[in-house]
DRENZASE-722068 format. One record per residue (C-alpha): x, y, z; residue number from 0; chain. Coordinates in steps of 0.05 Angstrom, whole numbers. Layout:
<pts>
[pt [X, Y, Z], NUM, "A"]
...
</pts>
This chain:
<pts>
[pt [2509, 1845, 1869], 0, "A"]
[pt [2557, 1822, 1935], 1, "A"]
[pt [2516, 1783, 1988], 2, "A"]
[pt [2521, 1845, 2043], 3, "A"]
[pt [2488, 1890, 1988], 4, "A"]
[pt [2429, 1833, 1980], 5, "A"]
[pt [2410, 1829, 2057], 6, "A"]
[pt [2411, 1900, 2053], 7, "A"]
[pt [2359, 1907, 1992], 8, "A"]
[pt [2330, 1859, 2043], 9, "A"]
[pt [2324, 1899, 2099], 10, "A"]
[pt [2315, 1961, 2057], 11, "A"]
[pt [2250, 1935, 2043], 12, "A"]
[pt [2232, 1902, 2105], 13, "A"]
[pt [2236, 1966, 2128], 14, "A"]
[pt [2188, 1998, 2087], 15, "A"]
[pt [2133, 1940, 2098], 16, "A"]
[pt [2144, 1955, 2170], 17, "A"]
[pt [2128, 2025, 2167], 18, "A"]
[pt [2078, 2021, 2114], 19, "A"]
[pt [2033, 1965, 2135], 20, "A"]
[pt [2008, 2013, 2192], 21, "A"]
[pt [1950, 1976, 2227], 22, "A"]
[pt [1949, 1917, 2162], 23, "A"]
[pt [1957, 1847, 2193], 24, "A"]
[pt [2022, 1825, 2162], 25, "A"]
[pt [2010, 1775, 2129], 26, "A"]
[pt [1961, 1817, 2085], 27, "A"]
[pt [2008, 1870, 2071], 28, "A"]
[pt [2058, 1813, 2053], 29, "A"]
[pt [2021, 1795, 1993], 30, "A"]
[pt [2011, 1863, 1964], 31, "A"]
[pt [2089, 1875, 1979], 32, "A"]
[pt [2113, 1818, 1948], 33, "A"]
[pt [2063, 1829, 1886], 34, "A"]
[pt [2094, 1898, 1879], 35, "A"]
[pt [2161, 1866, 1878], 36, "A"]
[pt [2153, 1816, 1832], 37, "A"]
[pt [2113, 1862, 1774], 38, "A"]
[pt [2187, 1904, 1786], 39, "A"]
[pt [2222, 1839, 1766], 40, "A"]
[pt [2180, 1814, 1705], 41, "A"]
[pt [2183, 1894, 1692], 42, "A"]
[pt [2262, 1899, 1694], 43, "A"]
[pt [2272, 1834, 1659], 44, "A"]
[pt [2230, 1841, 1599], 45, "A"]
[pt [2253, 1910, 1587], 46, "A"]
[pt [2324, 1894, 1587], 47, "A"]
[pt [2309, 1841, 1530], 48, "A"]
[pt [2275, 1885, 1492], 49, "A"]
[pt [2322, 1936, 1495], 50, "A"]
[pt [2366, 1877, 1474], 51, "A"]
[pt [2324, 1853, 1424], 52, "A"]
[pt [2306, 1925, 1394], 53, "A"]
[pt [2374, 1958, 1385], 54, "A"]
[pt [2392, 2020, 1361], 55, "A"]
[pt [2316, 2032, 1347], 56, "A"]
[pt [2309, 2026, 1418], 57, "A"]
[pt [2300, 2103, 1435], 58, "A"]
[pt [2340, 2126, 1490], 59, "A"]
[pt [2301, 2184, 1509], 60, "A"]
[pt [2226, 2196, 1528], 61, "A"]
[pt [2188, 2264, 1533], 62, "A"]
[pt [2130, 2272, 1581], 63, "A"]
[pt [2081, 2246, 1541], 64, "A"]
[pt [2102, 2174, 1560], 65, "A"]
[pt [2128, 2139, 1613], 66, "A"]
[pt [2173, 2084, 1593], 67, "A"]
[pt [2218, 2080, 1517], 68, "A"]
[pt [2181, 2016, 1502], 69, "A"]
[pt [2114, 2057, 1514], 70, "A"]
[pt [2148, 2101, 1457], 71, "A"]
[pt [2170, 2054, 1416], 72, "A"]
[pt [2095, 2012, 1404], 73, "A"]
[pt [2062, 2080, 1393], 74, "A"]
[pt [2122, 2097, 1331], 75, "A"]
[pt [2115, 2020, 1312], 76, "A"]
[pt [2040, 1995, 1313], 77, "A"]
[pt [2053, 1964, 1253], 78, "A"]
[pt [2116, 1916, 1285], 79, "A"]
[pt [2079, 1908, 1361], 80, "A"]
[pt [2062, 1839, 1342], 81, "A"]
[pt [2122, 1804, 1301], 82, "A"]
[pt [2159, 1837, 1370], 83, "A"]
[pt [2111, 1807, 1426], 84, "A"]
[pt [2112, 1745, 1378], 85, "A"]
[pt [2196, 1745, 1395], 86, "A"]
[pt [2190, 1762, 1467], 87, "A"]
[pt [2147, 1702, 1473], 88, "A"]
[pt [2207, 1662, 1447], 89, "A"]
[pt [2255, 1695, 1482], 90, "A"]
[pt [2226, 1709, 1558], 91, "A"]
[pt [2170, 1674, 1556], 92, "A"]
[pt [2121, 1735, 1558], 93, "A"]
[pt [2096, 1794, 1552], 94, "A"]
[pt [2074, 1857, 1599], 95, "A"]
[pt [2047, 1915, 1550], 96, "A"]
[pt [2083, 1974, 1559], 97, "A"]
[pt [2024, 2018, 1599], 98, "A"]
[pt [2039, 1964, 1663], 99, "A"]
[pt [2108, 1960, 1664], 100, "A"]
[pt [2135, 1982, 1732], 101, "A"]
[pt [2163, 2043, 1701], 102, "A"]
[pt [2093, 2071, 1683], 103, "A"]
[pt [2064, 2050, 1746], 104, "A"]
[pt [2121, 2080, 1790], 105, "A"]
[pt [2113, 2147, 1750], 106, "A"]
[pt [2033, 2145, 1758], 107, "A"]
[pt [2055, 2151, 1832], 108, "A"]
[pt [2094, 2200, 1824], 109, "A"]
[pt [2046, 2244, 1787], 110, "A"]
[pt [1986, 2227, 1837], 111, "A"]
[pt [1956, 2195, 1779], 112, "A"]
[pt [1880, 2184, 1797], 113, "A"]
[pt [1888, 2113, 1749], 114, "A"]
[pt [1938, 2081, 1789], 115, "A"]
[pt [1888, 2035, 1830], 116, "A"]
[pt [1843, 2019, 1758], 117, "A"]
[pt [1920, 2017, 1718], 118, "A"]
[pt [1942, 1961, 1765], 119, "A"]
[pt [1877, 1918, 1769], 120, "A"]
[pt [1885, 1913, 1689], 121, "A"]
[pt [1952, 1896, 1687], 122, "A"]
[pt [1942, 1837, 1748], 123, "A"]
[pt [1893, 1812, 1703], 124, "A"]
[pt [1939, 1815, 1634], 125, "A"]
[pt [1990, 1792, 1669], 126, "A"]
[pt [1957, 1723, 1702], 127, "A"]
[pt [1918, 1708, 1637], 128, "A"]
[pt [1957, 1741, 1569], 129, "A"]
[pt [2027, 1754, 1593], 130, "A"]
[pt [2042, 1673, 1590], 131, "A"]
[pt [2048, 1625, 1548], 132, "A"]
[pt [2012, 1583, 1595], 133, "A"]
[pt [1961, 1627, 1636], 134, "A"]
[pt [1981, 1637, 1698], 135, "A"]
[pt [1909, 1643, 1723], 136, "A"]
[pt [1897, 1665, 1795], 137, "A"]
[pt [1967, 1692, 1805], 138, "A"]
[pt [1946, 1751, 1841], 139, "A"]
[pt [1875, 1736, 1870], 140, "A"]
[pt [1893, 1746, 1939], 141, "A"]
[pt [1905, 1814, 1912], 142, "A"]
[pt [1842, 1861, 1938], 143, "A"]
[pt [1861, 1933, 1907], 144, "A"]
[pt [1788, 1937, 1934], 145, "A"]
[pt [1797, 1922, 2002], 146, "A"]
[pt [1774, 1973, 2055], 147, "A"]
[pt [1843, 1951, 2088], 148, "A"]
[pt [1878, 2001, 2035], 149, "A"]
[pt [1829, 2065, 2050], 150, "A"]
[pt [1740, 2070, 2049], 151, "A"]
[pt [1748, 2101, 1988], 152, "A"]
[pt [1773, 2088, 1912], 153, "A"]
[pt [1814, 2158, 1923], 154, "A"]
[pt [1845, 2128, 1997], 155, "A"]
[pt [1859, 2062, 1967], 156, "A"]
[pt [1885, 2100, 1906], 157, "A"]
[pt [1927, 2140, 1955], 158, "A"]
[pt [1954, 2087, 1989], 159, "A"]
[pt [1974, 2053, 1930], 160, "A"]
[pt [2019, 2114, 1906], 161, "A"]
[pt [2050, 2119, 1971], 162, "A"]
[pt [2065, 2036, 1974], 163, "A"]
[pt [2093, 2045, 1908], 164, "A"]
[pt [2133, 2107, 1912], 165, "A"]
[pt [2173, 2082, 1972], 166, "A"]
[pt [2196, 2008, 1941], 167, "A"]
[pt [2210, 2052, 1877], 168, "A"]
[pt [2256, 2100, 1922], 169, "A"]
[pt [2287, 2037, 1963], 170, "A"]
[pt [2307, 1989, 1904], 171, "A"]
[pt [2325, 2057, 1869], 172, "A"]
[pt [2383, 2050, 1908], 173, "A"]
[pt [2411, 1988, 1893], 174, "A"]
[pt [2433, 1962, 1813], 175, "A"]
[pt [2389, 1901, 1801], 176, "A"]
[pt [2414, 1834, 1775], 177, "A"]
[pt [2382, 1782, 1762], 178, "A"]
[pt [2374, 1741, 1837], 179, "A"]
[pt [2371, 1814, 1874], 180, "A"]
[pt [2300, 1810, 1867], 181, "A"]
[pt [2299, 1738, 1880], 182, "A"]
[pt [2336, 1749, 1944], 183, "A"]
[pt [2307, 1801, 1962], 184, "A"]
[pt [2230, 1770, 1958], 185, "A"]
[pt [2264, 1708, 1996], 186, "A"]
[pt [2277, 1745, 2049], 187, "A"]
[pt [2214, 1787, 2056], 188, "A"]
[pt [2187, 1718, 2066], 189, "A"]
[pt [2222, 1697, 2123], 190, "A"]
[pt [2215, 1764, 2156], 191, "A"]
[pt [2133, 1756, 2143], 192, "A"]
[pt [2149, 1695, 2169], 193, "A"]
[pt [2180, 1711, 2233], 194, "A"]
[pt [2125, 1760, 2247], 195, "A"]
[pt [2073, 1707, 2230], 196, "A"]
[pt [2082, 1654, 2288], 197, "A"]
[pt [2044, 1589, 2280], 198, "A"]
[pt [2021, 1607, 2216], 199, "A"]
[pt [2096, 1609, 2184], 200, "A"]
[pt [2084, 1527, 2183], 201, "A"]
[pt [2042, 1545, 2121], 202, "A"]
[pt [2100, 1564, 2071], 203, "A"]
[pt [2169, 1573, 2096], 204, "A"]
[pt [2220, 1523, 2112], 205, "A"]
[pt [2290, 1563, 2147], 206, "A"]
[pt [2337, 1561, 2097], 207, "A"]
[pt [2385, 1530, 2141], 208, "A"]
[pt [2339, 1471, 2145], 209, "A"]
[pt [2318, 1465, 2060], 210, "A"]
[pt [2403, 1469, 2050], 211, "A"]
[pt [2409, 1404, 2093], 212, "A"]
[pt [2351, 1372, 2053], 213, "A"]
[pt [2378, 1395, 1985], 214, "A"]
[pt [2448, 1381, 1995], 215, "A"]
[pt [2418, 1304, 2008], 216, "A"]
[pt [2381, 1290, 1948], 217, "A"]
[pt [2433, 1318, 1904], 218, "A"]
[pt [2487, 1279, 1918], 219, "A"]
[pt [2488, 1209, 1895], 220, "A"]
[pt [2433, 1161, 1911], 221, "A"]
[pt [2483, 1099, 1911], 222, "A"]
[pt [2540, 1134, 1927], 223, "A"]
[pt [2535, 1197, 1968], 224, "A"]
[pt [2609, 1201, 1975], 225, "A"]
[pt [2629, 1197, 1907], 226, "A"]
[pt [2593, 1275, 1899], 227, "A"]
[pt [2539, 1310, 1868], 228, "A"]
[pt [2498, 1282, 1820], 229, "A"]
[pt [2512, 1319, 1751], 230, "A"]
[pt [2438, 1321, 1723], 231, "A"]
[pt [2370, 1317, 1754], 232, "A"]
[pt [2305, 1304, 1702], 233, "A"]
[pt [2257, 1317, 1758], 234, "A"]
[pt [2249, 1348, 1827], 235, "A"]
[pt [2183, 1350, 1862], 236, "A"]
[pt [2156, 1382, 1932], 237, "A"]
[pt [2095, 1360, 1949], 238, "A"]
[pt [2088, 1415, 1999], 239, "A"]
[pt [2123, 1461, 1968], 240, "A"]
[pt [2101, 1529, 2009], 241, "A"]
[pt [2133, 1589, 1973], 242, "A"]
[pt [2184, 1545, 1938], 243, "A"]
[pt [2248, 1560, 1974], 244, "A"]
[pt [2271, 1489, 1985], 245, "A"]
[pt [2255, 1471, 1905], 246, "A"]
[pt [2294, 1532, 1890], 247, "A"]
[pt [2351, 1506, 1948], 248, "A"]
[pt [2346, 1448, 1904], 249, "A"]
[pt [2361, 1493, 1830], 250, "A"]
[pt [2405, 1530, 1865], 251, "A"]
[pt [2453, 1469, 1888], 252, "A"]
[pt [2450, 1444, 1826], 253, "A"]
[pt [2455, 1505, 1781], 254, "A"]
[pt [2399, 1527, 1728], 255, "A"]
[pt [2428, 1461, 1669], 256, "A"]
[pt [2432, 1411, 1732], 257, "A"]
[pt [2352, 1409, 1737], 258, "A"]
[pt [2308, 1380, 1676], 259, "A"]
[pt [2237, 1409, 1710], 260, "A"]
[pt [2216, 1432, 1789], 261, "A"]
[pt [2151, 1396, 1805], 262, "A"]
[pt [2108, 1419, 1870], 263, "A"]
[pt [2045, 1421, 1898], 264, "A"]
[pt [2013, 1475, 1951], 265, "A"]
[pt [1944, 1473, 1976], 266, "A"]
[pt [1936, 1544, 2016], 267, "A"]
[pt [1916, 1589, 1945], 268, "A"]
[pt [1958, 1647, 1983], 269, "A"]
[pt [2011, 1603, 1987], 270, "A"]
[pt [2012, 1573, 1919], 271, "A"]
[pt [2013, 1631, 1882], 272, "A"]
[pt [2080, 1659, 1926], 273, "A"]
[pt [2111, 1595, 1897], 274, "A"]
[pt [2090, 1608, 1820], 275, "A"]
[pt [2125, 1678, 1834], 276, "A"]
[pt [2181, 1658, 1867], 277, "A"]
[pt [2198, 1608, 1820], 278, "A"]
[pt [2199, 1670, 1758], 279, "A"]
[pt [2227, 1716, 1805], 280, "A"]
[pt [2295, 1671, 1807], 281, "A"]
[pt [2305, 1672, 1737], 282, "A"]
[pt [2259, 1598, 1713], 283, "A"]
[pt [2219, 1602, 1656], 284, "A"]
[pt [2143, 1582, 1653], 285, "A"]
[pt [2167, 1510, 1622], 286, "A"]
[pt [2225, 1502, 1669], 287, "A"]
[pt [2175, 1492, 1734], 288, "A"]
[pt [2103, 1472, 1741], 289, "A"]
[pt [2061, 1482, 1814], 290, "A"]
[pt [1988, 1446, 1828], 291, "A"]
[pt [1938, 1479, 1868], 292, "A"]
[pt [1905, 1415, 1912], 293, "A"]
[pt [1905, 1376, 1970], 294, "A"]
[pt [1963, 1329, 1964], 295, "A"]
[pt [1938, 1275, 2026], 296, "A"]
[pt [1880, 1272, 1957], 297, "A"]
[pt [1921, 1261, 1905], 298, "A"]
[pt [1888, 1326, 1865], 299, "A"]
[pt [1946, 1339, 1820], 300, "A"]
[pt [1923, 1315, 1752], 301, "A"]
[pt [1995, 1296, 1735], 302, "A"]
[pt [1999, 1253, 1794], 303, "A"]
[pt [1941, 1209, 1775], 304, "A"]
[pt [1958, 1180, 1716], 305, "A"]
[pt [1934, 1107, 1727], 306, "A"]
[pt [1981, 1072, 1671], 307, "A"]
[pt [2046, 1049, 1725], 308, "A"]
[pt [2083, 1061, 1645], 309, "A"]
[pt [2065, 1143, 1634], 310, "A"]
[pt [2063, 1145, 1716], 311, "A"]
[pt [2110, 1208, 1737], 312, "A"]
[pt [2175, 1187, 1774], 313, "A"]
[pt [2214, 1234, 1809], 314, "A"]
[pt [2295, 1234, 1810], 315, "A"]
[pt [2281, 1272, 1880], 316, "A"]
[pt [2227, 1287, 1925], 317, "A"]
[pt [2240, 1344, 1984], 318, "A"]
[pt [2186, 1352, 2036], 319, "A"]
[pt [2169, 1400, 2091], 320, "A"]
[pt [2093, 1376, 2109], 321, "A"]
[pt [2043, 1419, 2155], 322, "A"]
[pt [2074, 1371, 2228], 323, "A"]
[pt [2013, 1325, 2251], 324, "A"]
[pt [1956, 1347, 2202], 325, "A"]
[pt [1889, 1310, 2222], 326, "A"]
[pt [1860, 1287, 2155], 327, "A"]
[pt [1803, 1242, 2137], 328, "A"]
[pt [1817, 1177, 2120], 329, "A"]
[pt [1774, 1134, 2079], 330, "A"]
[pt [1752, 1074, 2055], 331, "A"]
[pt [1772, 1088, 1982], 332, "A"]
[pt [1844, 1119, 2011], 333, "A"]
[pt [1862, 1054, 2032], 334, "A"]
[pt [1852, 1022, 1977], 335, "A"]
[pt [1894, 1085, 1941], 336, "A"]
[pt [1967, 1051, 1904], 337, "A"]
[pt [2004, 1100, 1943], 338, "A"]
[pt [1972, 1073, 2019], 339, "A"]
[pt [1944, 1000, 2005], 340, "A"]
[pt [2010, 959, 2011], 341, "A"]
[pt [2025, 999, 2082], 342, "A"]
[pt [1962, 1026, 2117], 343, "A"]
[pt [1941, 1096, 2125], 344, "A"]
[pt [1958, 1138, 2178], 345, "A"]
[pt [1909, 1152, 2243], 346, "A"]
[pt [1866, 1213, 2232], 347, "A"]
[pt [1906, 1250, 2281], 348, "A"]
[pt [1965, 1257, 2248], 349, "A"]
[pt [1983, 1247, 2174], 350, "A"]
[pt [2052, 1249, 2183], 351, "A"]
[pt [2056, 1186, 2149], 352, "A"]
[pt [2006, 1189, 2097], 353, "A"]
[pt [2051, 1250, 2066], 354, "A"]
[pt [2107, 1216, 2070], 355, "A"]
[pt [2085, 1146, 2035], 356, "A"]
[pt [2053, 1194, 1979], 357, "A"]
[pt [2126, 1226, 1968], 358, "A"]
[pt [2156, 1158, 1968], 359, "A"]
[pt [2106, 1129, 1915], 360, "A"]
[pt [2118, 1180, 1859], 361, "A"]
[pt [2198, 1171, 1877], 362, "A"]
[pt [2249, 1138, 1820], 363, "A"]
[pt [2282, 1070, 1834], 364, "A"]
[pt [2347, 1109, 1844], 365, "A"]
[pt [2320, 1167, 1872], 366, "A"]
[pt [2326, 1199, 1942], 367, "A"]
[pt [2273, 1231, 1990], 368, "A"]
[pt [2278, 1278, 2040], 369, "A"]
[pt [2226, 1297, 2082], 370, "A"]
[pt [2216, 1334, 2150], 371, "A"]
[pt [2174, 1308, 2201], 372, "A"]
[pt [2159, 1301, 2284], 373, "A"]
[pt [2194, 1265, 2323], 374, "A"]
[pt [2133, 1225, 2337], 375, "A"]
[pt [2134, 1189, 2277], 376, "A"]
[pt [2193, 1149, 2300], 377, "A"]
[pt [2162, 1116, 2363], 378, "A"]
[pt [2084, 1124, 2358], 379, "A"]
[pt [2043, 1065, 2366], 380, "A"]
[pt [1984, 1021, 2311], 381, "A"]
[pt [1988, 1045, 2245], 382, "A"]
[pt [2043, 1084, 2248], 383, "A"]
[pt [2083, 1035, 2281], 384, "A"]
[pt [2065, 983, 2221], 385, "A"]
[pt [2079, 1034, 2173], 386, "A"]
[pt [2151, 1039, 2197], 387, "A"]
[pt [2162, 974, 2207], 388, "A"]
[pt [2149, 954, 2139], 389, "A"]
[pt [2187, 1011, 2118], 390, "A"]
[pt [2245, 982, 2157], 391, "A"]
[pt [2236, 911, 2143], 392, "A"]
[pt [2237, 929, 2061], 393, "A"]
[pt [2306, 970, 2068], 394, "A"]
[pt [2278, 1036, 2052], 395, "A"]
[pt [2298, 1071, 2105], 396, "A"]
[pt [2369, 1101, 2101], 397, "A"]
[pt [2383, 1151, 2144], 398, "A"]
[pt [2344, 1187, 2209], 399, "A"]
[pt [2377, 1262, 2232], 400, "A"]
[pt [2354, 1287, 2294], 401, "A"]
[pt [2352, 1359, 2294], 402, "A"]
[pt [2344, 1409, 2355], 403, "A"]
[pt [2288, 1437, 2385], 404, "A"]
[pt [2260, 1510, 2362], 405, "A"]
[pt [2283, 1517, 2289], 406, "A"]
[pt [2222, 1537, 2257], 407, "A"]
[pt [2168, 1589, 2268], 408, "A"]
[pt [2115, 1551, 2273], 409, "A"]
[pt [2129, 1510, 2333], 410, "A"]
[pt [2181, 1484, 2391], 411, "A"]
[pt [2187, 1421, 2383], 412, "A"]
[pt [2250, 1374, 2350], 413, "A"]
[pt [2245, 1355, 2293], 414, "A"]
[pt [2273, 1298, 2240], 415, "A"]
[pt [2299, 1294, 2181], 416, "A"]
[pt [2278, 1213, 2150], 417, "A"]
[pt [2325, 1204, 2084], 418, "A"]
[pt [2286, 1144, 2045], 419, "A"]
[pt [2320, 1101, 1984], 420, "A"]
[pt [2282, 1054, 1950], 421, "A"]
[pt [2348, 1009, 1925], 422, "A"]
[pt [2401, 1027, 1978], 423, "A"]
[pt [2455, 1006, 1981], 424, "A"]
[pt [2477, 1000, 2057], 425, "A"]
[pt [2442, 943, 2105], 426, "A"]
[pt [2441, 990, 2160], 427, "A"]
[pt [2410, 1048, 2182], 428, "A"]
[pt [2456, 1114, 2198], 429, "A"]
[pt [2431, 1160, 2262], 430, "A"]
[pt [2442, 1223, 2256], 431, "A"]
[pt [2446, 1262, 2333], 432, "A"]
[pt [2453, 1323, 2318], 433, "A"]
[pt [2400, 1363, 2377], 434, "A"]
[pt [2465, 1396, 2411], 435, "A"]
[pt [2484, 1438, 2346], 436, "A"]
[pt [2454, 1504, 2348], 437, "A"]
[pt [2460, 1572, 2364], 438, "A"]
[pt [2421, 1597, 2415], 439, "A"]
[pt [2376, 1655, 2388], 440, "A"]
[pt [2321, 1703, 2431], 441, "A"]
[pt [2263, 1682, 2389], 442, "A"]
[pt [2294, 1611, 2358], 443, "A"]
[pt [2351, 1570, 2346], 444, "A"]
[pt [2396, 1568, 2286], 445, "A"]
[pt [2435, 1523, 2253], 446, "A"]
[pt [2508, 1543, 2231], 447, "A"]
[pt [2543, 1541, 2166], 448, "A"]
[pt [2590, 1489, 2206], 449, "A"]
[pt [2531, 1452, 2235], 450, "A"]
[pt [2499, 1443, 2173], 451, "A"]
[pt [2568, 1416, 2132], 452, "A"]
[pt [2583, 1374, 2190], 453, "A"]
[pt [2503, 1342, 2189], 454, "A"]
[pt [2520, 1339, 2112], 455, "A"]
[pt [2590, 1316, 2122], 456, "A"]
[pt [2564, 1266, 2161], 457, "A"]
[pt [2510, 1237, 2121], 458, "A"]
[pt [2553, 1231, 2058], 459, "A"]
[pt [2605, 1186, 2093], 460, "A"]
[pt [2569, 1152, 2132], 461, "A"]
[pt [2614, 1164, 2191], 462, "A"]
[pt [2612, 1148, 2249], 463, "A"]
[pt [2626, 1186, 2309], 464, "A"]
[pt [2611, 1178, 2397], 465, "A"]
[pt [2556, 1216, 2421], 466, "A"]
[pt [2535, 1243, 2352], 467, "A"]
[pt [2527, 1183, 2293], 468, "A"]
[pt [2530, 1113, 2287], 469, "A"]
[pt [2501, 1067, 2240], 470, "A"]
[pt [2464, 1013, 2264], 471, "A"]
[pt [2442, 942, 2239], 472, "A"]
[pt [2371, 919, 2231], 473, "A"]
[pt [2378, 856, 2284], 474, "A"]
[pt [2394, 922, 2343], 475, "A"]
[pt [2332, 964, 2314], 476, "A"]
[pt [2284, 897, 2310], 477, "A"]
[pt [2298, 887, 2375], 478, "A"]
[pt [2273, 956, 2401], 479, "A"]
[pt [2210, 938, 2363], 480, "A"]
[pt [2228, 979, 2291], 481, "A"]
[pt [2222, 1049, 2335], 482, "A"]
[pt [2272, 1098, 2317], 483, "A"]
[pt [2291, 1144, 2367], 484, "A"]
[pt [2344, 1187, 2357], 485, "A"]
[pt [2366, 1176, 2430], 486, "A"]
[pt [2361, 1101, 2436], 487, "A"]
[pt [2411, 1085, 2381], 488, "A"]
[pt [2458, 1150, 2394], 489, "A"]
[pt [2452, 1183, 2460], 490, "A"]
[pt [2491, 1255, 2479], 491, "A"]
[pt [2510, 1240, 2545], 492, "A"]
[pt [2574, 1225, 2565], 493, "A"]
[pt [2579, 1173, 2600], 494, "A"]
[pt [2591, 1151, 2671], 495, "A"]
[pt [2660, 1150, 2699], 496, "A"]
[pt [2678, 1077, 2735], 497, "A"]
[pt [2699, 1076, 2797], 498, "A"]
[pt [2750, 1035, 2821], 499, "A"]
[pt [2732, 1020, 2903], 500, "A"]
[pt [2811, 1002, 2920], 501, "A"]
[pt [2823, 1078, 2895], 502, "A"]
[pt [2772, 1102, 2941], 503, "A"]
[pt [2789, 1061, 3006], 504, "A"]
[pt [2869, 1080, 2996], 505, "A"]
[pt [2847, 1154, 2988], 506, "A"]
[pt [2804, 1154, 3046], 507, "A"]
[pt [2851, 1122, 3091], 508, "A"]
[pt [2901, 1173, 3065], 509, "A"]
[pt [2850, 1227, 3089], 510, "A"]
[pt [2846, 1196, 3151], 511, "A"]
[pt [2917, 1198, 3167], 512, "A"]
[pt [2933, 1272, 3147], 513, "A"]
[pt [2865, 1288, 3186], 514, "A"]
[pt [2904, 1255, 3253], 515, "A"]
[pt [2972, 1286, 3228], 516, "A"]
[pt [2927, 1359, 3233], 517, "A"]
[pt [2888, 1343, 3292], 518, "A"]
[pt [2949, 1315, 3336], 519, "A"]
[pt [2980, 1386, 3312], 520, "A"]
[pt [2930, 1431, 3330], 521, "A"]
[pt [2928, 1399, 3395], 522, "A"]
[pt [3007, 1417, 3415], 523, "A"]
[pt [2980, 1485, 3402], 524, "A"]
[pt [2929, 1493, 3442], 525, "A"]
[pt [2970, 1460, 3501], 526, "A"]
[pt [3025, 1507, 3497], 527, "A"]
[pt [2970, 1557, 3495], 528, "A"]
[pt [2936, 1527, 3570], 529, "A"]
[pt [2879, 1512, 3533], 530, "A"]
[pt [2850, 1440, 3523], 531, "A"]
[pt [2852, 1397, 3472], 532, "A"]
[pt [2797, 1375, 3426], 533, "A"]
</pts>
């Protein structure tokens, strides 16, 4: 499907969502809408694979007694179902019973079945616990089909769900789905719901243009970015992954065979579920990614708590857009945590450096980390100044990119991207002042493709450009107490024009001479008219 059609599908689904949610909070309705889109994707993918697997035995026609061809096959071939499902688990990594497939759900909605709600509930439970080899427990935990927001009675809720399912089915029916289409529609809807969520959107969404910059940076050769993109990344980590769009951006840039495995972590349960659905919706098998639910600052991901240095996981690339200036509880125990003990703890009022140090700890020696943070980390004092100074003295800060204000749904403040490497080739820091690269929108500013390309190319070739980018040595940075304010090193102001006083004096003399001539001419006219001179 071409890009134009993908956007049209997203807009069609958003219109449906906007019309159907009624008085329901947009964030609440989002969970229902995206869950049904997810079910449609799983069903389509499964039925295509089933048809290929069963070949001529897959019935082309069905009658009114069944809703899907696969349901008829199940009823006619009970003795073969076990082997068939075993094969499907090998090929598509999951199984869905025919009665839970989207086609059956749509048929139940069309015929106004009183069992629609109960079938959906049991279907969601089945997918969470039995569909996949590694159970996706809690995947639909935020989808409360018994909620009063859907209706006061079972019948009212059942009828509301019928309308939602029918409208989504009609909207999707206008398009010919392929592997990426529903994934793109899912991303579009997440962005639209984020736009309406204001400050809460920061919990789950990184604008695509910023994701594009980070993903481009970490996929370039770590030591020689000018050599171009790496051919393979064994692993990528986003420890504050939200809905997973940043990880998917990295995967898209590398190609599905260019990454070994994707890892994410998310504290918010709703957003954690969005991320898992998002991975699957973009064609990833459950063995190709792992999303942890838990607090990153407390390092609650079991895999990352390995104490044996030889077994501790390390990642080729680390990307993150953690919550800005998040309040946390730094404890004495955390001060001895291997992630922080060499640098000290970030202040209680802002965990920005705690997030940075967490990700940096798990970066490979030849890896690249790119993190989005508020500008305050570049100049604030106290504990943050000490952490910043040590990172600089150790030679880990590679690039600092200042971005324009008002790029995020959740905040209008300007942000920066900090690129870190444990083994960097250059002994300076590249500063890119991109604060003036934006297209002004009604509610937000936007980075255009040419702005994104310029930032990436400047990083890649470490280019210097007046009023835009500059490589700065450690001597100069130390002179400014290791502060990294981008504007301190790269100002966007035009230089003041030098004034030549001799030229100014000569101009004044010339103007005075012209003025005398003009006055004399004026007085002559006055005298000829018999008037007094001035």
